Short mmCIF file of the C-alpha atoms (twelve columns), coordinates in Angstrom:
data_MODEL
# 
_entry.id   MODEL 
# 
loop_
_atom_site.group_PDB 
_atom_site.id 
_atom_site.type_symbol 
_atom_site.label_atom_id 
_atom_site.label_alt_id 
_atom_site.label_comp_id 
_atom_site.label_asym_id 
_atom_site.label_seq_id 
_atom_site.Cartn_x 
_atom_site.Cartn_y 
_atom_site.Cartn_z 
_atom_site.pdbx_PDB_model_num 
ATOM 1   C CA . MET A 1   0.981   -0.262  20.572  1 
ATOM 2   C CA . ASN A 2   2.954   -3.077  19.049  1 
ATOM 3   C CA . ALA A 3   6.264   -1.847  17.725  1 
ATOM 4   C CA . ASP A 4   5.624   -3.563  14.445  1 
ATOM 5   C CA . ALA A 5   2.454   -1.541  13.900  1 
ATOM 6   C CA . ARG A 6   4.036   1.866   14.091  1 
ATOM 7   C CA . PRO A 7   3.722   4.015   10.973  1 
ATOM 8   C CA . GLY A 8   6.814   3.834   8.823   1 
ATOM 9   C CA . ARG A 9   7.868   0.405   10.048  1 
ATOM 10  C CA . LEU A 10  8.723   -2.063  7.319   1 
ATOM 11  C CA . ASP A 11  6.076   -4.723  6.914   1 
ATOM 12  C CA . TYR A 12  8.784   -7.300  6.337   1 
ATOM 13  C CA . PRO A 13  6.676   -10.445 5.760   1 
ATOM 14  C CA . ARG A 14  4.556   -8.639  3.148   1 
ATOM 15  C CA . TRP A 15  7.618   -7.134  1.503   1 
ATOM 16  C CA . ALA A 16  9.551   -10.425 1.486   1 
ATOM 17  C CA . ALA A 17  6.652   -12.306 -0.063  1 
ATOM 18  C CA . SER A 18  6.819   -10.009 -3.084  1 
ATOM 19  C CA . GLN A 19  10.545  -10.437 -3.664  1 
ATOM 20  C CA . PRO A 20  12.397  -12.849 -5.969  1 
ATOM 21  C CA . ARG A 21  12.848  -16.408 -4.707  1 
ATOM 22  C CA . TRP A 22  16.498  -15.909 -3.817  1 
ATOM 23  C CA . THR A 23  15.551  -13.325 -1.155  1 
ATOM 24  C CA . VAL A 24  13.307  -15.667 0.862   1 
ATOM 25  C CA . GLY A 25  13.586  -19.035 2.595   1 
ATOM 26  C CA . TRP A 26  16.878  -20.881 2.708   1 
ATOM 27  C CA . ARG A 27  18.295  -18.666 -0.033  1 
ATOM 28  C CA . LEU A 28  17.935  -15.662 2.254   1 
ATOM 29  C CA . VAL A 29  19.659  -17.527 5.099   1 
ATOM 30  C CA . ALA A 30  22.484  -18.506 2.755   1 
ATOM 31  C CA . SER A 31  22.973  -14.922 1.576   1 
ATOM 32  C CA . ARG A 32  23.164  -13.715 5.177   1 
ATOM 33  C CA . ALA A 33  25.535  -16.501 6.159   1 
ATOM 34  C CA . VAL A 34  28.125  -15.084 3.759   1 
ATOM 35  C CA . ALA A 35  28.757  -12.302 6.290   1 
ATOM 36  C CA . LEU A 36  29.794  -14.924 8.851   1 
ATOM 37  C CA . PHE A 37  33.082  -15.478 6.982   1 
ATOM 38  C CA . TYR A 38  34.117  -12.285 8.734   1 
ATOM 39  C CA . LEU A 39  34.180  -14.393 11.932  1 
ATOM 40  C CA . LEU A 40  37.217  -16.297 10.610  1 
ATOM 41  C CA . TYR A 41  39.300  -13.440 11.990  1 
ATOM 42  C CA . VAL A 42  37.847  -14.156 15.423  1 
ATOM 43  C CA . VAL A 43  38.686  -17.837 14.945  1 
ATOM 44  C CA . GLY A 44  42.294  -16.825 14.234  1 
ATOM 45  C CA . ALA A 45  42.386  -14.656 17.340  1 
ATOM 46  C CA . ILE A 46  41.069  -17.504 19.526  1 
ATOM 47  C CA . ARG A 47  43.670  -19.850 18.061  1 
ATOM 48  C CA . GLN A 48  46.428  -17.384 18.890  1 
ATOM 49  C CA . ASN A 49  45.286  -16.312 22.347  1 
ATOM 50  C CA . ALA A 50  43.615  -19.376 23.925  1 
ATOM 51  C CA . HIS A 51  44.439  -23.048 24.377  1 
ATOM 52  C CA . GLY A 52  42.776  -26.183 25.666  1 
ATOM 53  C CA . ALA A 53  39.347  -25.886 27.264  1 
ATOM 54  C CA . ALA A 54  39.337  -22.089 26.902  1 
ATOM 55  C CA . ALA A 55  39.804  -22.357 23.149  1 
ATOM 56  C CA . VAL A 56  37.063  -24.992 22.868  1 
ATOM 57  C CA . LEU A 57  34.680  -22.772 24.808  1 
ATOM 58  C CA . GLY A 58  35.643  -19.891 22.554  1 
ATOM 59  C CA . TYR A 59  34.851  -21.872 19.405  1 
ATOM 60  C CA . VAL A 60  31.558  -23.169 20.832  1 
ATOM 61  C CA . GLY A 61  30.565  -19.671 21.882  1 
ATOM 62  C CA . LEU A 62  31.405  -18.368 18.428  1 
ATOM 63  C CA . VAL A 63  29.244  -21.039 16.750  1 
ATOM 64  C CA . ALA A 64  26.403  -20.230 19.162  1 
ATOM 65  C CA . PHE A 65  26.757  -16.537 18.334  1 
ATOM 66  C CA . ALA A 66  26.653  -17.223 14.590  1 
ATOM 67  C CA . ALA A 67  23.517  -19.380 14.936  1 
ATOM 68  C CA . GLY A 68  21.854  -16.800 17.184  1 
ATOM 69  C CA . TRP A 69  22.656  -13.993 14.785  1 
ATOM 70  C CA . LEU A 70  21.093  -15.837 11.856  1 
ATOM 71  C CA . ALA A 71  18.073  -16.568 14.050  1 
ATOM 72  C CA . ILE A 72  17.600  -12.963 15.130  1 
ATOM 73  C CA . LEU A 73  17.713  -11.773 11.526  1 
ATOM 74  C CA . HIS A 74  15.120  -14.378 10.584  1 
ATOM 75  C CA . VAL A 75  12.732  -13.144 13.323  1 
ATOM 76  C CA . ILE A 76  13.874  -9.523  13.273  1 
ATOM 77  C CA . PHE A 77  10.314  -8.218  13.612  1 
ATOM 78  C CA . TRP A 78  9.325   -10.288 16.587  1 
ATOM 79  C CA . PRO A 79  7.697   -8.355  19.452  1 
ATOM 80  C CA . LEU A 80  10.274  -5.996  20.909  1 
ATOM 81  C CA . ALA A 81  10.631  -7.831  24.227  1 
ATOM 82  C CA . ARG A 82  11.559  -11.084 22.464  1 
ATOM 83  C CA . PHE A 83  13.987  -9.254  20.223  1 
ATOM 84  C CA . TRP A 84  15.768  -7.668  23.188  1 
ATOM 85  C CA . THR A 85  15.997  -11.052 24.927  1 
ATOM 86  C CA . LEU A 86  17.745  -12.689 21.972  1 
ATOM 87  C CA . TRP A 87  19.892  -9.633  21.293  1 
ATOM 88  C CA . GLY A 88  20.950  -9.567  24.947  1 
ATOM 89  C CA . LEU A 89  22.017  -13.200 24.725  1 
ATOM 90  C CA . LEU A 90  24.146  -12.375 21.689  1 
ATOM 91  C CA . ALA A 91  25.706  -9.437  23.538  1 
ATOM 92  C CA . ALA A 92  26.506  -11.741 26.448  1 
ATOM 93  C CA . LEU A 93  28.160  -14.209 24.077  1 
ATOM 94  C CA . MET A 94  30.287  -11.374 22.696  1 
ATOM 95  C CA . VAL A 95  31.433  -10.456 26.215  1 
ATOM 96  C CA . LEU A 96  32.310  -14.106 26.900  1 
ATOM 97  C CA . GLU A 97  34.391  -14.203 23.697  1 
ATOM 98  C CA . LEU A 98  36.543  -11.224 24.660  1 
ATOM 99  C CA . PRO A 99  38.855  -13.073 27.129  1 
ATOM 100 C CA . VAL A 100 39.766  -15.647 24.462  1 
ATOM 101 C CA . ALA A 101 39.618  -13.495 21.285  1 
ATOM 102 C CA . HIS A 102 40.837  -10.228 22.836  1 
ATOM 103 C CA . ALA A 103 40.282  -7.145  20.681  1 
ATOM 104 C CA . ALA A 104 39.150  -9.264  17.736  1 
ATOM 105 C CA . GLY A 105 36.134  -10.254 19.820  1 
ATOM 106 C CA . PHE A 106 34.670  -6.813  19.133  1 
ATOM 107 C CA . VAL A 107 34.119  -7.994  15.583  1 
ATOM 108 C CA . LEU A 108 30.963  -9.510  17.042  1 
ATOM 109 C CA . ALA A 109 29.814  -5.964  17.835  1 
ATOM 110 C CA . VAL A 110 29.546  -5.386  14.072  1 
ATOM 111 C CA . PHE A 111 27.005  -8.198  13.862  1 
ATOM 112 C CA . LEU A 112 25.139  -6.835  16.883  1 
ATOM 113 C CA . THR A 113 25.046  -3.485  15.108  1 
ATOM 114 C CA . ILE A 114 23.526  -4.995  11.979  1 
ATOM 115 C CA . SER A 115 20.702  -6.669  13.893  1 
ATOM 116 C CA . ILE A 116 19.778  -3.751  16.143  1 
ATOM 117 C CA . VAL A 117 19.823  -1.143  13.362  1 
ATOM 118 C CA . ALA A 118 17.674  -3.413  11.186  1 
ATOM 119 C CA . ARG A 119 15.152  -3.668  14.043  1 
ATOM 120 C CA . LEU A 120 15.165  -0.174  15.565  1 
ATOM 121 C CA . GLY A 121 16.487  2.106   12.843  1 
ATOM 122 C CA . ALA A 122 17.741  5.484   14.045  1 
ATOM 123 C CA . ARG A 123 16.649  4.714   17.623  1 
ATOM 124 C CA . SER A 124 19.487  2.187   17.837  1 
ATOM 125 C CA . PHE A 125 22.225  4.783   17.368  1 
ATOM 126 C CA . PRO A 126 22.898  5.270   21.139  1 
ATOM 127 C CA . VAL A 127 23.546  1.526   21.441  1 
ATOM 128 C CA . VAL A 128 25.723  1.649   18.331  1 
ATOM 129 C CA . ALA A 129 27.714  4.504   19.875  1 
ATOM 130 C CA . VAL A 130 28.300  2.450   23.050  1 
ATOM 131 C CA . LEU A 131 29.524  -0.514  21.002  1 
ATOM 132 C CA . ALA A 132 31.845  1.691   18.948  1 
ATOM 133 C CA . LEU A 133 33.270  3.400   22.051  1 
ATOM 134 C CA . ALA A 134 33.783  0.061   23.809  1 
ATOM 135 C CA . SER A 135 35.684  -1.316  20.824  1 
ATOM 136 C CA . LEU A 136 37.784  1.849   20.758  1 
ATOM 137 C CA . LEU A 137 38.577  2.238   24.464  1 
ATOM 138 C CA . VAL A 138 38.690  -1.267  25.944  1 
ATOM 139 C CA . PRO A 139 41.524  -2.862  23.855  1 
ATOM 140 C CA . PRO A 140 44.122  -0.128  24.613  1 
ATOM 141 C CA . ALA A 141 43.272  -0.395  28.324  1 
ATOM 142 C CA . ILE A 142 44.291  -4.073  28.480  1 
ATOM 143 C CA . PRO A 143 48.033  -4.538  27.698  1 
ATOM 144 C CA . ALA A 144 47.707  -8.292  27.266  1 
ATOM 145 C CA . TRP A 145 45.532  -7.711  24.206  1 
ATOM 146 C CA . HIS A 146 48.223  -5.847  22.293  1 
ATOM 147 C CA . THR A 147 48.972  -8.669  19.884  1 
ATOM 148 C CA . SER A 148 49.201  -8.252  16.148  1 
ATOM 149 C CA . ILE A 149 45.707  -9.564  15.393  1 
ATOM 150 C CA . GLY A 150 44.155  -7.831  18.394  1 
ATOM 151 C CA . LYS A 151 45.802  -4.532  17.542  1 
ATOM 152 C CA . ALA A 152 44.657  -4.751  13.916  1 
ATOM 153 C CA . PHE A 153 41.035  -5.195  14.877  1 
ATOM 154 C CA . GLY A 154 41.348  -2.673  17.670  1 
ATOM 155 C CA . ASP A 155 42.143  -0.131  14.961  1 
ATOM 156 C CA . VAL A 156 39.463  -1.160  12.426  1 
ATOM 157 C CA . THR A 157 36.404  -2.210  14.416  1 
ATOM 158 C CA . PRO A 158 35.580  1.203   15.989  1 
ATOM 159 C CA . LEU A 159 35.325  2.604   12.468  1 
ATOM 160 C CA . ALA A 160 33.535  -0.436  11.010  1 
ATOM 161 C CA . ILE A 161 30.701  -0.282  13.549  1 
ATOM 162 C CA . PRO A 162 29.341  3.209   12.630  1 
ATOM 163 C CA . VAL A 163 29.971  2.634   8.923   1 
ATOM 164 C CA . VAL A 164 27.994  -0.613  8.997   1 
ATOM 165 C CA . ALA A 165 25.268  1.071   11.066  1 
ATOM 166 C CA . LEU A 166 24.830  3.826   8.492   1 
ATOM 167 C CA . GLY A 167 24.842  1.302   5.646   1 
ATOM 168 C CA . ILE A 168 22.192  -0.905  7.248   1 
ATOM 169 C CA . TYR A 169 20.094  2.149   8.130   1 
ATOM 170 C CA . ALA A 170 20.203  3.295   4.496   1 
ATOM 171 C CA . ILE A 171 19.219  -0.174  3.273   1 
ATOM 172 C CA . MET A 172 16.285  -0.365  5.693   1 
ATOM 173 C CA . ARG A 173 15.091  3.070   4.621   1 
ATOM 174 C CA . VAL A 174 15.131  1.915   1.005   1 
ATOM 175 C CA . LEU A 175 13.139  -1.184  1.946   1 
ATOM 176 C CA . GLN A 176 10.646  0.927   3.899   1 
ATOM 177 C CA . ASN A 177 10.213  3.286   0.972   1 
ATOM 178 C CA . ASN A 178 9.792   0.355   -1.425  1 
ATOM 179 C CA . ASN A 179 7.192   -1.165  0.858   1 
ATOM 180 C CA . ALA A 180 5.350   2.159   1.183   1 
ATOM 181 C CA . LEU A 181 5.416   2.519   -2.598  1 
ATOM 182 C CA . ALA A 182 4.074   -1.008  -3.054  1 
ATOM 183 C CA . GLN A 183 1.278   -0.316  -0.561  1 
ATOM 184 C CA . ALA A 184 0.435   2.956   -2.304  1 
ATOM 185 C CA . GLN A 185 0.325   1.196   -5.654  1 
ATOM 186 C CA . ALA A 186 -1.959  -1.477  -4.202  1 
ATOM 187 C CA . GLU A 187 -4.273  1.197   -2.773  1 
ATOM 188 C CA . LEU A 188 -4.348  3.036   -6.084  1 
ATOM 189 C CA . ALA A 189 -5.188  -0.193  -7.888  1 
ATOM 190 C CA . SER A 190 -7.974  -0.866  -5.384  1 
ATOM 191 C CA . LEU A 191 -9.356  2.659   -5.788  1 
ATOM 192 C CA . ALA A 192 -9.166  2.371   -9.569  1 
ATOM 193 C CA . ALA A 193 -11.084 -0.913  -9.455  1 
ATOM 194 C CA . GLU A 194 -13.686 0.614   -7.133  1 
ATOM 195 C CA . ASN A 195 -14.089 3.669   -9.362  1 
ATOM 196 C CA . GLU A 196 -14.454 1.383   -12.366 1 
ATOM 197 C CA . ARG A 197 -17.217 -0.547  -10.606 1 
ATOM 198 C CA . PHE A 198 -19.005 2.738   -9.860  1 
ATOM 199 C CA . ARG A 199 -18.600 3.823   -13.469 1 
ATOM 200 C CA . ILE A 200 -19.984 0.553   -14.794 1 
ATOM 201 C CA . ALA A 201 -22.944 0.700   -12.388 1 
ATOM 202 C CA . ARG A 202 -23.670 4.286   -13.387 1 
ATOM 203 C CA . ASP A 203 -23.369 3.582   -17.089 1 
ATOM 204 C CA . LEU A 204 -25.581 0.519   -16.941 1 
ATOM 205 C CA . HIS A 205 -28.201 2.513   -15.082 1 
ATOM 206 C CA . ASP A 206 -28.009 5.303   -17.637 1 
ATOM 207 C CA . LEU A 207 -28.147 2.880   -20.543 1 
ATOM 208 C CA . LEU A 208 -30.796 0.442   -19.366 1 
ATOM 209 C CA . GLY A 209 -32.955 2.639   -17.173 1 
ATOM 210 C CA . HIS A 210 -34.120 4.867   -19.983 1 
ATOM 211 C CA . SER A 211 -34.433 2.128   -22.592 1 
ATOM 212 C CA . LEU A 212 -36.284 -0.327  -20.357 1 
ATOM 213 C CA . THR A 213 -38.675 2.399   -19.250 1 
ATOM 214 C CA . THR A 214 -39.458 3.157   -22.894 1 
ATOM 215 C CA . ILE A 215 -39.876 -0.530  -23.724 1 
ATOM 216 C CA . THR A 216 -42.181 -1.042  -20.734 1 
ATOM 217 C CA . VAL A 217 -44.387 1.890   -21.703 1 
ATOM 218 C CA . LYS A 218 -44.583 0.939   -25.376 1 
ATOM 219 C CA . ALA A 219 -45.139 -2.748  -24.672 1 
ATOM 220 C CA . GLY A 220 -48.200 -1.897  -22.597 1 
ATOM 221 C CA . LEU A 221 -49.897 0.227   -25.249 1 
ATOM 222 C CA . PRO A 222 -51.192 -2.613  -27.475 1 
ATOM 223 C CA . GLY A 223 -52.807 -4.401  -24.490 1 
ATOM 224 C CA . PRO A 224 -56.539 -5.094  -24.025 1 
ATOM 225 C CA . GLY A 225 -58.641 -1.969  -23.738 1 
ATOM 226 C CA . ARG A 226 -55.908 0.187   -25.247 1 
ATOM 227 C CA . LEU A 227 -54.460 0.577   -28.731 1 
ATOM 228 C CA . GLY A 228 -54.731 -3.131  -29.452 1 
ATOM 229 C CA . ASP A 229 -58.520 -2.822  -29.628 1 
ATOM 230 C CA . THR A 230 -58.979 0.661   -31.071 1 
ATOM 231 C CA . HIS A 231 -55.927 1.269   -33.271 1 
ATOM 232 C CA . PRO A 232 -54.433 -2.035  -34.426 1 
ATOM 233 C CA . ALA A 233 -52.108 -0.342  -36.898 1 
ATOM 234 C CA . ARG A 234 -50.760 1.958   -34.212 1 
ATOM 235 C CA . ALA A 235 -50.346 -1.030  -31.880 1 
ATOM 236 C CA . ARG A 236 -48.314 -2.864  -34.492 1 
ATOM 237 C CA . GLN A 237 -46.184 0.239   -34.947 1 
ATOM 238 C CA . GLU A 238 -45.521 0.458   -31.202 1 
ATOM 239 C CA . ILE A 239 -44.540 -3.220  -31.029 1 
ATOM 240 C CA . ALA A 240 -42.211 -2.729  -33.976 1 
ATOM 241 C CA . GLU A 241 -40.632 0.214   -32.151 1 
ATOM 242 C CA . VAL A 242 -40.278 -1.927  -29.025 1 
ATOM 243 C CA . GLU A 243 -38.378 -4.497  -31.052 1 
ATOM 244 C CA . THR A 244 -36.179 -1.811  -32.592 1 
ATOM 245 C CA . LEU A 245 -35.493 -0.207  -29.220 1 
ATOM 246 C CA . ALA A 246 -34.724 -3.589  -27.648 1 
ATOM 247 C CA . ARG A 247 -32.177 -4.258  -30.377 1 
ATOM 248 C CA . GLN A 248 -30.654 -0.811  -29.871 1 
ATOM 249 C CA . THR A 249 -30.473 -1.410  -26.133 1 
ATOM 250 C CA . LEU A 250 -28.728 -4.729  -26.677 1 
ATOM 251 C CA . GLY A 251 -26.263 -2.961  -28.941 1 
ATOM 252 C CA . ASP A 252 -25.692 -0.279  -26.281 1 
ATOM 253 C CA . VAL A 253 -24.966 -2.913  -23.647 1 
ATOM 254 C CA . ARG A 254 -22.533 -4.682  -25.951 1 
ATOM 255 C CA . ALA A 255 -20.828 -1.386  -26.747 1 
ATOM 256 C CA . ALA A 256 -20.615 -0.563  -23.034 1 
ATOM 257 C CA . VAL A 257 -18.972 -3.905  -22.344 1 
ATOM 258 C CA . ALA A 258 -16.493 -3.099  -25.092 1 
ATOM 259 C CA . ASN A 259 -15.960 0.321   -23.432 1 
ATOM 260 C CA . TYR A 260 -17.246 2.141   -26.480 1 
ATOM 261 C CA . ARG A 261 -20.576 3.783   -26.792 1 
ATOM 262 C CA . ASP A 262 -21.771 6.838   -28.703 1 
ATOM 263 C CA . VAL A 263 -24.379 8.881   -26.828 1 
ATOM 264 C CA . THR A 264 -25.431 11.898  -28.878 1 
ATOM 265 C CA . LEU A 265 -27.678 14.771  -27.968 1 
ATOM 266 C CA . ALA A 266 -29.546 14.537  -31.272 1 
ATOM 267 C CA . GLY A 267 -30.127 10.821  -30.806 1 
ATOM 268 C CA . GLU A 268 -31.429 11.267  -27.262 1 
ATOM 269 C CA . LEU A 269 -33.815 14.023  -28.365 1 
ATOM 270 C CA . ALA A 270 -35.178 11.805  -31.136 1 
ATOM 271 C CA . THR A 271 -35.630 8.856   -28.805 1 
ATOM 272 C CA . GLY A 272 -37.117 11.100  -26.137 1 
ATOM 273 C CA . ARG A 273 -39.640 12.494  -28.590 1 
ATOM 274 C CA . GLN A 274 -40.856 8.937   -29.302 1 
ATOM 275 C CA . LEU A 275 -41.023 8.114   -25.597 1 
ATOM 276 C CA . LEU A 276 -43.028 11.223  -24.675 1 
ATOM 277 C CA . ARG A 277 -45.421 10.673  -27.574 1 
ATOM 278 C CA . ALA A 278 -45.965 7.064   -26.495 1 
ATOM 279 C CA . VAL A 279 -46.973 8.045   -22.948 1 
ATOM 280 C CA . GLY A 280 -49.104 10.982  -24.052 1 
ATOM 281 C CA . ILE A 281 -46.876 13.813  -22.826 1 
ATOM 282 C CA . THR A 282 -46.821 16.922  -25.009 1 
ATOM 283 C CA . ALA A 283 -43.197 17.492  -25.960 1 
ATOM 284 C CA . ASP A 284 -41.581 20.821  -26.748 1 
ATOM 285 C CA . LEU A 285 -38.153 19.674  -27.866 1 
ATOM 286 C CA . PRO A 286 -35.579 21.452  -30.006 1 
ATOM 287 C CA . ARG A 287 -35.183 20.226  -33.578 1 
ATOM 288 C CA . ALA A 288 -31.542 21.230  -33.922 1 
ATOM 289 C CA . VAL A 289 -28.527 20.934  -31.611 1 
ATOM 290 C CA . ASP A 290 -25.977 22.947  -33.561 1 
ATOM 291 C CA . MET A 291 -26.062 25.768  -30.996 1 
ATOM 292 C CA . VAL A 292 -24.485 23.414  -28.428 1 
ATOM 293 C CA . ASP A 293 -20.716 23.180  -28.182 1 
ATOM 294 C CA . PRO A 294 -19.755 19.822  -29.778 1 
ATOM 295 C CA . ALA A 295 -17.603 19.067  -26.743 1 
ATOM 296 C CA . HIS A 296 -20.739 19.185  -24.568 1 
ATOM 297 C CA . GLN A 297 -23.188 17.259  -26.719 1 
ATOM 298 C CA . GLU A 298 -22.513 13.816  -25.266 1 
ATOM 299 C CA . LEU A 299 -22.858 15.132  -21.710 1 
ATOM 300 C CA . PHE A 300 -26.101 16.921  -22.581 1 
ATOM 301 C CA . GLY A 301 -27.304 13.706  -24.181 1 
ATOM 302 C CA . TRP A 302 -26.885 11.977  -20.820 1 
ATOM 303 C CA . ALA A 303 -28.752 14.841  -19.130 1 
ATOM 304 C CA . VAL A 304 -31.660 14.574  -21.579 1 
ATOM 305 C CA . ARG A 305 -31.783 10.810  -21.123 1 
ATOM 306 C CA . GLU A 306 -31.859 11.049  -17.323 1 
ATOM 307 C CA . GLY A 307 -34.347 13.929  -17.273 1 
ATOM 308 C CA . LEU A 308 -36.870 12.315  -19.629 1 
ATOM 309 C CA . THR A 309 -36.574 8.937   -17.905 1 
ATOM 310 C CA . ASN A 310 -37.438 10.516  -14.555 1 
ATOM 311 C CA . ILE A 311 -40.340 12.454  -16.086 1 
ATOM 312 C CA . VAL A 312 -41.879 9.282   -17.481 1 
ATOM 313 C CA . ARG A 313 -41.326 7.357   -14.268 1 
ATOM 314 C CA . HIS A 314 -42.186 9.875   -11.576 1 
ATOM 315 C CA . ALA A 315 -43.633 13.173  -12.802 1 
ATOM 316 C CA . HIS A 316 -47.193 12.300  -13.939 1 
ATOM 317 C CA . ALA A 317 -46.762 15.282  -16.258 1 
ATOM 318 C CA . SER A 318 -48.802 16.354  -19.268 1 
ATOM 319 C CA . SER A 319 -46.114 18.454  -20.936 1 
ATOM 320 C CA . CYS A 320 -42.361 18.637  -21.096 1 
ATOM 321 C CA . ALA A 321 -39.925 21.155  -22.570 1 
ATOM 322 C CA . ILE A 322 -36.199 21.140  -23.258 1 
ATOM 323 C CA . ARG A 323 -34.149 24.290  -23.804 1 
ATOM 324 C CA . LEU A 324 -30.599 24.239  -25.126 1 
ATOM 325 C CA . SER A 325 -27.795 26.798  -25.113 1 
ATOM 326 C CA . ALA A 326 -24.128 26.695  -25.998 1 
ATOM 327 C CA . SER A 327 -23.175 25.493  -22.512 1 
ATOM 328 C CA . GLY A 328 -26.414 24.506  -20.838 1 
ATOM 329 C CA . VAL A 329 -29.500 22.338  -21.064 1 
ATOM 330 C CA . GLU A 330 -32.738 22.715  -19.121 1 
ATOM 331 C CA . ILE A 331 -35.528 20.119  -18.882 1 
ATOM 332 C CA . THR A 332 -38.865 21.098  -17.327 1 
ATOM 333 C CA . ASP A 333 -42.267 19.486  -16.872 1 
ATOM 334 C CA . ASP A 334 -45.612 20.330  -15.295 1 
ATOM 335 C CA . GLY A 335 -45.784 17.237  -13.135 1 
ATOM 336 C CA . VAL A 336 -46.193 16.751  -9.416  1 
ATOM 337 C CA . GLY A 337 -42.760 18.110  -8.495  1 
ATOM 338 C CA . GLY A 338 -41.794 17.390  -4.886  1 
ATOM 339 C CA . ALA A 339 -38.530 16.147  -3.444  1 
ATOM 340 C CA . ALA A 340 -35.960 14.699  -5.792  1 
ATOM 341 C CA . PRO A 341 -36.389 10.926  -6.021  1 
ATOM 342 C CA . PRO A 342 -33.270 9.154   -4.696  1 
ATOM 343 C CA . GLY A 343 -31.430 7.053   -7.234  1 
ATOM 344 C CA . ASN A 344 -28.206 6.359   -9.052  1 
ATOM 345 C CA . GLY A 345 -29.177 8.225   -12.226 1 
ATOM 346 C CA . LEU A 346 -29.087 11.769  -10.883 1 
ATOM 347 C CA . SER A 347 -26.001 10.989  -8.778  1 
ATOM 348 C CA . GLY A 348 -24.241 9.643   -11.852 1 
ATOM 349 C CA . LEU A 349 -25.204 12.736  -13.833 1 
ATOM 350 C CA . ARG A 350 -23.823 14.999  -11.095 1 
ATOM 351 C CA . GLU A 351 -20.529 13.094  -11.262 1 
ATOM 352 C CA . ARG A 352 -20.310 13.497  -15.024 1 
ATOM 353 C CA . VAL A 353 -21.136 17.198  -14.910 1 
ATOM 354 C CA . ALA A 354 -18.748 17.866  -12.013 1 
ATOM 355 C CA . ALA A 355 -15.963 16.155  -13.957 1 
ATOM 356 C CA . ALA A 356 -16.676 18.561  -16.844 1 
ATOM 357 C CA . GLY A 357 -16.531 21.580  -14.519 1 
ATOM 358 C CA . GLY A 358 -20.263 22.252  -14.371 1 
ATOM 359 C CA . VAL A 359 -23.170 22.100  -11.940 1 
ATOM 360 C CA . VAL A 360 -26.527 20.347  -11.820 1 
ATOM 361 C CA . ASP A 361 -29.588 22.151  -10.492 1 
ATOM 362 C CA . ALA A 362 -32.572 19.896  -9.889  1 
ATOM 363 C CA . GLY A 363 -35.696 20.860  -7.993  1 
ATOM 364 C CA . PRO A 364 -39.430 21.618  -8.019  1 
ATOM 365 C CA . LEU A 365 -41.052 24.576  -9.779  1 
ATOM 366 C CA . GLU A 366 -43.910 26.787  -8.594  1 
ATOM 367 C CA . PRO A 367 -46.793 26.149  -8.563  1 
ATOM 368 C CA . ARG A 368 -46.016 22.658  -9.896  1 
ATOM 369 C CA . GLY A 369 -43.509 20.895  -12.036 1 
ATOM 370 C CA . TRP A 370 -39.848 20.006  -12.006 1 
ATOM 371 C CA . ARG A 371 -36.682 21.381  -13.546 1 
ATOM 372 C CA . LEU A 372 -33.365 19.694  -14.273 1 
ATOM 373 C CA . ARG A 373 -30.695 22.138  -15.386 1 
ATOM 374 C CA . VAL A 374 -27.092 21.423  -16.346 1 
ATOM 375 C CA . GLN A 375 -24.810 24.421  -16.730 1 
ATOM 376 C CA . LEU A 376 -21.172 24.364  -17.751 1 
ATOM 377 C CA . ALA A 377 -18.672 27.162  -17.705 1 
ATOM 378 C CA . GLY A 378 -19.316 29.619  -20.551 1 
ATOM 379 C CA . PRO A 379 -22.183 31.664  -21.861 1 
ATOM 380 C CA . ALA A 380 -25.623 30.370  -20.878 1 
# 
């Protein structure tokens, strides 16, 4: 598996793209280049300890190291093999600097530490330990290096290497945590948007399915061979109710778009009574809803709407009854029964009821018919 794909690794390009402008592009290179002023001490050591061609080679090597270090930070999350190749070249340049910079040349080990800890995290600590030990043990073993500048850095660098390693490790952990947090926030936003789409789809089905079914049934009653020929007054009444219901439906859709809609149990029972009468189904519906907990009335209104819509569409029933209790509603008919018709309406109702801590029981009755029952916690 690619090292960059391991869990917990910092997705640097994604993280950098979300940062302020000064942390990307040339501004980022400039901010990193500030650390290179630390190399002025190595320049001083070369000036003191080397002359002629050796000094020139020392300066050229130091410039090459600085350019390579900026490059490796810019491509820090290259494939691991490429990273090790460039890091190895930098390590070789550090070794070549030691004869001309003496102990001060181990300052370059600090920069090697920064790059390898940024790339490998805690797995780089064995390499960091080798660098720290080398900077501690090599200078005292070479008497010619015991100059003032060399001795000063021989004392400081072994301590600077682990301190810098721990600091860079802490910074990378913060960046990883920030990236993980940003990813989690993005996933939560995506889930919220998906849930909102589901909610809108469910609500539109609940709003329009019932109303359009009622409009369809009523609009067909005044047709030829039906009420239009035998009961003109009744036909006009049905058309007037279609117009009224269409206006109500338009208002419901507008309210849904505005995220405000008032579904009431009493209103759904009244509308359902009109719908059942229009299709010729004998309705046994309660006249009052005061026995139902007010906190449950909107939910029960959705249940009544879904149950009556399915009866009109699928049941081929001749009678329908609704029974209410403080925490439950039951809708039955004497239709064909059978398996529950698949659809978004019943699924949406189950989601609503589950969110309220209740259950939905839907299934055929014997010898025929169908029952939809919603029961919430509390007395039935």
